[in-house]
MMTF fields as JSON, N, C-alpha, C and O atoms, coordinates in Angstrom:
{
  "mmtfVersion": "1.0.0",
  "mmtfProducer": "UNKNOWN",
  "numBonds": 379,
  "numAtoms": 380,
  "numGroups": 95,
  "numChains": 1,
  "numModels": 1,
  "chainsPerModel": [1],
  "groupsPerChain": [95],
  "chainIdList": ["A"],
  "bondAtomList": [4, 2, 8, 6, 12, 10, 16, 14, 20, 18, 24, 22, 28, 26, 32, 30, 36, 34, 40, 38, 44, 42, 48, 46, 52, 50, 56, 54, 60, 58, 64, 62, 68, 66, 72, 70, 76, 74, 80, 78, 84, 82, 88, 86, 92, 90, 96, 94, 100, 98, 104, 102, 108, 106, 112, 110, 116, 114, 120, 118, 124, 122, 128, 126, 132, 130, 136, 134, 140, 138, 144, 142, 148, 146, 152, 150, 156, 154, 160, 158, 164, 162, 168, 166, 172, 170, 176, 174, 180, 178, 184, 182, 188, 186, 192, 190, 196, 194, 200, 198, 204, 202, 208, 206, 212, 210, 216, 214, 220, 218, 224, 222, 228, 226, 232, 230, 236, 234, 240, 238, 244, 242, 248, 246, 252, 250, 256, 254, 260, 258, 264, 262, 268, 266, 272, 270, 276, 274, 280, 278, 284, 282, 288, 286, 292, 290, 296, 294, 300, 298, 304, 302, 308, 306, 312, 310, 316, 314, 320, 318, 324, 322, 328, 326, 332, 330, 336, 334, 340, 338, 344, 342, 348, 346, 352, 350, 356, 354, 360, 358, 364, 362, 368, 366, 372, 370, 376, 374],
  "bondOrderList": [1, 1, 1, 1, 1, 1, 1, 1, 1, 1, 1, 1, 1, 1, 1, 1, 1, 1, 1, 1, 1, 1, 1, 1, 1, 1, 1, 1, 1, 1, 1, 1, 1, 1, 1, 1, 1, 1, 1, 1, 1, 1, 1, 1, 1, 1, 1, 1, 1, 1, 1, 1, 1, 1, 1, 1, 1, 1, 1, 1, 1, 1, 1, 1, 1, 1, 1, 1, 1, 1, 1, 1, 1, 1, 1, 1, 1, 1, 1, 1, 1, 1, 1, 1, 1, 1, 1, 1, 1, 1, 1, 1, 1, 1],
  "groupList": [{"groupName": "UNK", "atomNameList": ["N", "CA", "C", "O"], "elementList": ["N", "C", "C", "O"], "formalChargeList": [0, 0, 0, 0], "bondAtomList": [1, 0, 2, 1, 3, 2], "bondOrderList": [1, 1, 2], "singleLetterCode": "X", "chemCompType": "L-PEPTIDE LINKING"}],
  "groupTypeList": [0, 0, 0, 0, 0, 0, 0, 0, 0, 0, 0, 0, 0, 0, 0, 0, 0, 0, 0, 0, 0, 0, 0, 0, 0, 0, 0, 0, 0, 0, 0, 0, 0, 0, 0, 0, 0, 0, 0, 0, 0, 0, 0, 0, 0, 0, 0, 0, 0, 0, 0, 0, 0, 0, 0, 0, 0, 0, 0, 0, 0, 0, 0, 0, 0, 0, 0, 0, 0, 0, 0, 0, 0, 0, 0, 0, 0, 0, 0, 0, 0, 0, 0, 0, 0, 0, 0, 0, 0, 0, 0, 0, 0, 0, 0],
  "groupIdList": [1, 2, 3, 4, 5, 6, 7, 8, 9, 10, 11, 12, 13, 14, 15, 16, 17, 18, 19, 20, 21, 22, 23, 24, 25, 26, 27, 28, 29, 30, 31, 32, 33, 34, 35, 36, 37, 38, 39, 40, 41, 42, 43, 44, 45, 46, 47, 48, 49, 50, 51, 52, 53, 54, 55, 56, 57, 58, 59, 60, 61, 62, 63, 64, 65, 66, 67, 68, 69, 70, 71, 72, 73, 74, 75, 76, 77, 78, 79, 80, 81, 82, 83, 84, 85, 86, 87, 88, 89, 90, 91, 92, 93, 94, 95],
  "secStructList": [7, 7, 7, 7, 2, 2, 2, 2, 2, 2, 2, 2, 2, 2, 6, 6, 7, 7, 7, 7, 2, 2, 2, 2, 2, 2, 2, 2, 2, 2, 2, 2, 2, 2, 2, 2, 2, 2, 2, 2, 4, 4, 4, 1, 7, 7, 6, 6, 7, 7, 7, 7, 1, 7, 1, 1, 7, 1, 7, 7, 7, 7, 7, 7, 7, 7, 7, 7, 1, 7, 7, 7, 2, 2, 2, 2, 2, 6, 6, 7, 1, 7, 3, 3, 6, 6, 3, 3, 7, 7, 7, 7, 7, 7, 7],
  "xCoordList": [-10.78, -10.137, -8.691, -7.983, -8.276, -6.914, -5.962, -6.256, -4.845, -3.787, -2.68, -2.153, -2.328, -1.309, 0.091, 0.298, 1.023, 2.406, 3.041, 3.876, 2.652, 3.196, 2.832, 3.657, 1.59, 1.151, 1.925, 2.335, 2.121, 2.892, 4.325, 4.882, 4.914, 6.288, 6.365, 7.322, 5.353, 5.347, 5.202, 5.907, 4.292, 4.12, 5.396, 5.778, 6.046, 7.295, 8.362, 9.111, 8.427, 9.41, 9.126, 10.041, 7.864, 7.505, 7.753, 8.056, 7.622, 7.843, 9.291, 9.65, 10.116, 11.535, 11.717, 12.538, 10.913, 11.0, 11.547, 11.244, 12.348, 12.823, 12.098, 12.314, 11.231, 10.443, 10.888, 11.11, 11.017, 11.326, 10.071, 8.994, 10.224, 9.08, 7.972, 6.797, 8.354, 7.358, 6.672, 5.46, 7.438, 6.865, 5.93, 4.906, 6.273, 5.402, 4.081, 3.017, 4.148, 2.926, 2.06, 0.846, 2.694, 1.956, 1.362, 0.223, 2.128, 1.648, 0.481, -0.472, 0.535, -0.562, -1.84, -2.907, -1.736, -2.902, -3.401, -4.604, -2.487, -2.883, -3.565, -4.587, -3.005, -3.61, -4.981, -5.902, -5.12, -6.416, -7.448, -8.596, -7.028, -7.929, -8.351, -9.511, -7.413, -7.726, -8.737, -9.702, -8.515, -9.43, -10.812, -11.826, -10.865, -12.154, -12.885, -14.093, -12.169, -12.77, -13.307, -14.41, -12.534, -12.967, -14.197, -15.096, -14.249, -15.41, -16.674, -17.772, -16.543, -17.706, -18.329, -19.52, -17.541, -18.074, -19.115, -19.975, -19.051, -20.049, -21.445, -22.447, -21.513, -22.792, -23.499, -24.698, -22.788, -23.363, -24.171, -23.699, -25.416, -26.274, -25.868, -26.051, -25.322, -24.88, -25.702, -25.251, -26.894, -27.723, -28.091, -28.132, -28.354, -28.783, -27.641, -27.888, -26.433, -25.288, -24.73, -24.386, -24.647, -24.118, -22.586, -21.964, -21.985, -20.521, -19.923, -20.521, -18.756, -18.062, -16.901, -16.2, -16.705, -15.481, -14.479, -13.29, -14.973, -14.124, -14.789, -16.017, -14.026, -14.609, -15.15, -16.0, -14.665, -15.165, -16.306, -16.304, -17.271, -18.37, -18.035, -18.792, -16.913, -16.514, -16.054, -15.435, -16.357, -15.895, -14.374, -13.746, -13.807, -12.363, -12.075, -12.576, -11.279, -10.928, -9.583, -8.551, -9.602, -8.381, -7.893, -8.689, -6.602, -6.048, -5.99, -5.986, -5.947, -5.825, -4.429, -3.442, -4.348, -3.075, -2.456, -2.966, -1.349, -0.705, 0.813, 1.358, 1.468, 2.92, 3.503, 3.099, 4.46, 5.042, 6.456, 6.686, 7.377, 8.727, 9.386, 9.829, 9.448, 10.064, 11.531, 11.934, 12.299, 13.72, 13.957, 13.229, 14.979, 15.43, 16.273, 16.682, 16.533, 17.354, 18.734, 19.249, 19.33, 20.671, 20.65, 21.576, 19.601, 19.497, 19.321, 19.884, 18.547, 18.329, 19.616, 19.849, 20.449, 21.688, 22.849, 23.912, 22.662, 23.75, 24.395, 25.619, 23.607, 24.148, 24.304, 24.641, 24.066, 24.203, 25.678, 26.528, 25.985, 27.379, 27.927, 29.079, 27.09, 27.513, 26.331, 25.186, 26.627, 25.593, 26.26, 27.47, 25.423, 25.932, 24.816, 23.74, 25.05, 24.127, 22.729, 21.726, 22.672, 21.393, 20.69, 19.508, 21.39, 20.787, 21.605, 22.823, 20.922, 21.606, 22.288, 21.734, 23.475, 24.146, 24.044, 24.491, 23.442, 23.227, 23.846, 24.082, 24.114, 24.666, 23.672, 22.459, 24.181, 23.363, 22.705, 23.365, 21.386, 20.677, 20.167, 19.816, 20.118, 19.683, 20.793, 21.595, 20.834, 21.853, 21.461, 22.193],
  "yCoordList": [34.759, 35.227, 35.577, 34.802, 36.708, 37.149, 36.618, 36.657, 36.134, 35.659, 36.706, 37.006, 37.259, 38.309, 37.704, 36.507, 38.564, 38.145, 37.585, 36.683, 38.112, 37.631, 36.156, 35.368, 35.796, 34.4, 33.495, 32.395, 33.966, 33.194, 32.998, 31.907, 34.038, 33.932, 32.935, 32.169, 32.949, 32.005, 30.575, 29.678, 30.357, 29.02, 28.557, 27.391, 29.467, 29.126, 28.735, 27.78, 29.477, 29.156, 27.77, 26.96, 27.498, 26.206, 25.068, 23.947, 25.357, 24.346, 24.277, 23.471, 25.13, 25.213, 25.535, 24.936, 26.51, 26.955, 28.368, 29.194, 28.639, 29.991, 30.502, 30.008, 31.503, 32.043, 33.455, 34.27, 33.739, 35.107, 35.962, 35.447, 37.275, 38.184, 37.79, 37.764, 37.482, 37.081, 35.78, 35.641, 34.832, 33.559, 33.755, 33.079, 34.668, 34.951, 35.552, 35.193, 36.459, 37.062, 35.999, 35.959, 35.143, 34.088, 33.095, 32.657, 32.742, 31.808, 32.406, 31.695, 33.684, 34.367, 34.266, 33.975, 34.505, 34.401, 32.959, 32.717, 31.997, 30.588, 30.085, 29.402, 30.418, 29.975, 30.618, 29.969, 31.872, 32.539, 31.856, 31.672, 31.477, 30.764, 29.416, 29.022, 28.712, 27.406, 27.573, 26.815, 28.552, 28.771, 29.189, 28.765, 30.016, 30.386, 29.148, 29.017, 28.249, 27.034, 26.152, 25.614, 26.003, 25.189, 25.809, 25.084, 27.12, 27.789, 27.546, 27.552, 27.333, 27.026, 25.685, 25.471, 24.789, 23.49, 23.639, 22.771, 24.731, 24.976, 25.193, 25.015, 25.577, 25.822, 24.527, 24.547, 23.412, 22.145, 21.526, 21.437, 21.092, 20.465, 18.995, 18.203, 18.642, 17.269, 16.603, 15.637, 17.111, 16.6, 15.125, 14.378, 14.701, 13.314, 12.413, 11.293, 12.868, 12.075, 11.291, 11.861, 9.966, 9.127, 9.202, 9.283, 9.175, 9.198, 7.953, 6.878, 8.116, 7.007, 6.531, 7.328, 5.234, 4.708, 4.403, 4.221, 4.349, 4.083, 4.736, 4.728, 5.291, 5.943, 4.93, 5.266, 3.706, 2.649, 1.915, 1.765, 1.462, 0.7, -0.792, -1.57, -1.175, -2.577, -2.936, -2.12, -4.159, -4.561, -4.696, -5.011, -4.458, -4.583, -6.011, -6.452, -6.714, -8.08, -8.074, -7.776, -8.402, -8.427, -9.864, -10.792, -10.033, -11.376, -11.752, -10.894, -13.04, -13.514, -13.186, -13.371, -12.705, -12.344, -13.594, -14.132, -14.058, -15.256, -15.08, -14.358, -15.745, -15.684, -16.547, -17.695, -15.978, -16.725, -16.191, -14.983, -17.076, -16.719, -15.731, -14.658, -16.085, -15.204, -15.603, -16.728, -14.674, -14.885, -15.039, -14.484, -15.796, -15.812, -14.557, -13.918, -14.202, -13.024, -13.124, -12.143, -14.299, -14.482, -14.347, -13.779, -14.864, -14.741, -13.275, -12.838, -12.525, -11.121, -10.314, -9.384, -10.658, -9.916, -10.393, -9.771, -11.468, -12.077, -11.093, -11.078, -10.277, -9.348, -7.924, -7.019, -7.711, -6.373, -5.978, -6.789, -4.724, -4.28, -4.349, -4.729, -3.976, -4.035, -4.489, -4.112, -5.299, -5.708, -5.939, -6.143, -5.898, -6.109, -6.704, -6.115, -7.827, -8.503, -8.649, -8.413, -9.04, -9.279, -8.038, -8.103, -6.89, -5.642, -5.067, -5.234, -4.384, -3.673, -2.444, -1.796, -2.115, -0.875, 0.016, -0.35, 1.195, 2.123, 3.464, 3.752, 4.3, 5.629, 6.468, 6.341, 7.302, 8.189, 9.234, 9.845, 9.427, 10.395, 11.59, 12.611, 11.49, 12.593, 12.984, 12.147, 14.256, 14.712, 14.347, 14.646],
  "zCoordList": [-17.748, -16.532, -16.857, -17.501, -16.423, -16.693, -15.62, -14.425, -16.073, -15.179, -15.224, -16.296, -14.079, -14.063, -14.179, -13.979, -14.505, -14.73, -13.458, -13.528, -12.304, -11.036, -10.816, -10.354, -11.152, -11.02, -11.973, -11.603, -13.2, -14.178, -13.679, -13.803, -13.124, -12.616, -11.46, -11.359, -10.59, -9.475, -9.985, -9.522, -10.935, -11.514, -12.217, -12.115, -12.924, -13.603, -12.589, -12.801, -11.491, -10.44, -9.853, -9.702, -9.524, -8.954, -9.935, -9.528, -11.233, -12.266, -12.717, -13.575, -12.131, -12.492, -13.981, -14.675, -14.442, -15.826, -15.877, -15.015, -16.88, -17.12, -18.353, -19.46, -18.156, -19.253, -19.573, -18.676, -20.87, -21.297, -21.119, -20.817, -21.311, -21.193, -22.167, -21.802, -23.41, -24.42, -24.015, -24.175, -23.493, -23.06, -21.87, -21.767, -20.978, -19.838, -20.307, -19.801, -21.268, -21.806, -22.481, -22.283, -23.275, -23.973, -22.974, -23.135, -21.948, -20.929, -20.165, -19.845, -19.87, -19.182, -20.006, -19.465, -21.309, -22.197, -22.258, -22.157, -22.421, -22.535, -21.263, -21.333, -20.114, -18.856, -18.654, -18.16, -19.029, -18.954, -19.836, -19.433, -21.063, -21.98, -21.402, -21.524, -20.774, -20.176, -19.043, -18.95, -18.195, -17.065, -17.575, -17.019, -18.625, -19.212, -19.729, -19.534, -20.38, -20.923, -19.789, -19.892, -18.714, -17.588, -16.926, -16.5, -16.836, -16.247, -17.065, -16.509, -18.371, -19.204, -18.822, -19.048, -18.248, -17.835, -16.734, -16.578, -15.965, -14.924, -15.518, -14.825, -16.796, -17.443, -17.842, -18.118, -17.878, -18.316, -17.177, -16.044, -17.499, -16.508, -16.367, -17.292, -15.214, -14.966, -13.864, -13.249, -13.619, -12.521, -12.703, -11.725, -13.929, -14.173, -14.636, -15.082, -14.542, -14.992, -13.807, -12.772, -13.982, -12.905, -12.895, -13.954, -11.717, -11.642, -12.304, -12.285, -12.878, -13.542, -12.697, -12.073, -12.685, -12.099, -13.204, -12.944, -14.447, -15.593, -16.802, -16.898, -17.712, -18.877, -19.883, -20.707, -19.82, -20.695, -20.012, -18.79, -20.779, -20.216, -20.124, -19.544, -20.692, -20.649, -19.239, -18.557, -18.807, -17.468, -17.441, -18.452, -16.291, -16.118, -15.658, -14.624, -16.421, -16.078, -15.36, -15.961, -14.084, -13.293, -13.18, -13.037, -13.245, -13.105, -11.636, -10.753, -11.399, -10.027, -9.518, -10.232, -8.303, -7.702, -7.096, -6.114, -7.685, -7.167, -7.189, -8.024, -6.269, -6.172, -7.282, -7.469, -8.016, -9.131, -9.382, -9.333, -9.643, -10.071, -9.097, -9.508, -7.838, -6.854, -6.631, -6.924, -6.118, -5.863, -4.364, -3.542, -4.033, -2.652, -2.437, -3.407, -1.205, -0.913, -1.538, -2.075, -1.47, -2.038, -3.562, -4.142, -4.218, -5.674, -6.084, -7.087, -5.316, -5.633, -5.494, -6.266, -4.52, -4.286, -5.155, -5.161, -5.874, -6.648, -7.624, -7.754, -8.308, -9.302, -8.773, -9.537, -7.489, -6.913, -6.873, -6.507, -7.251, -7.181, -5.759, -5.55, -4.774, -3.375, -2.522, -2.773, -1.516, -0.562, 0.791, 0.89, 1.83, 3.171, 4.022, 4.128, 4.61, 5.511, 4.901, 5.573, 3.624, 2.965, 2.458, 2.123, 2.39, 1.925, 0.776, 0.725, -0.15, -1.224, -0.64, 0.249, -1.122, -0.778, -2.016, -3.103, -1.825, -2.937, -2.585, -1.411, -3.609, -3.329, -2.512, -2.683, -1.649, -0.819, -1.73, -2.57, -1.547, -2.37, -1.569, -2.159, -0.256, 0.592, 1.542, 1.958, 1.882, 2.834, 4.238, 5.182]
}
């Protein structure tokens, strides 16, 4: 499947990438090759294949969830550069 240059430019914009003309041409070819490869997977008969929850057949051993080594509010704020009324004060990140 051919990927046009306009699609590559849109993907580059969304990915915040600056691609030269040569890079856009190469990316168009590479993305087309990837889509062709994925389309080949449609040819594989998966009718008798059971869905997997894990790629390994080994059982997953989960630890027991228990409370351990917790801090009080005052201990957590002890090393904070700034705090106010039991809360961390951090630099503003959104306008």
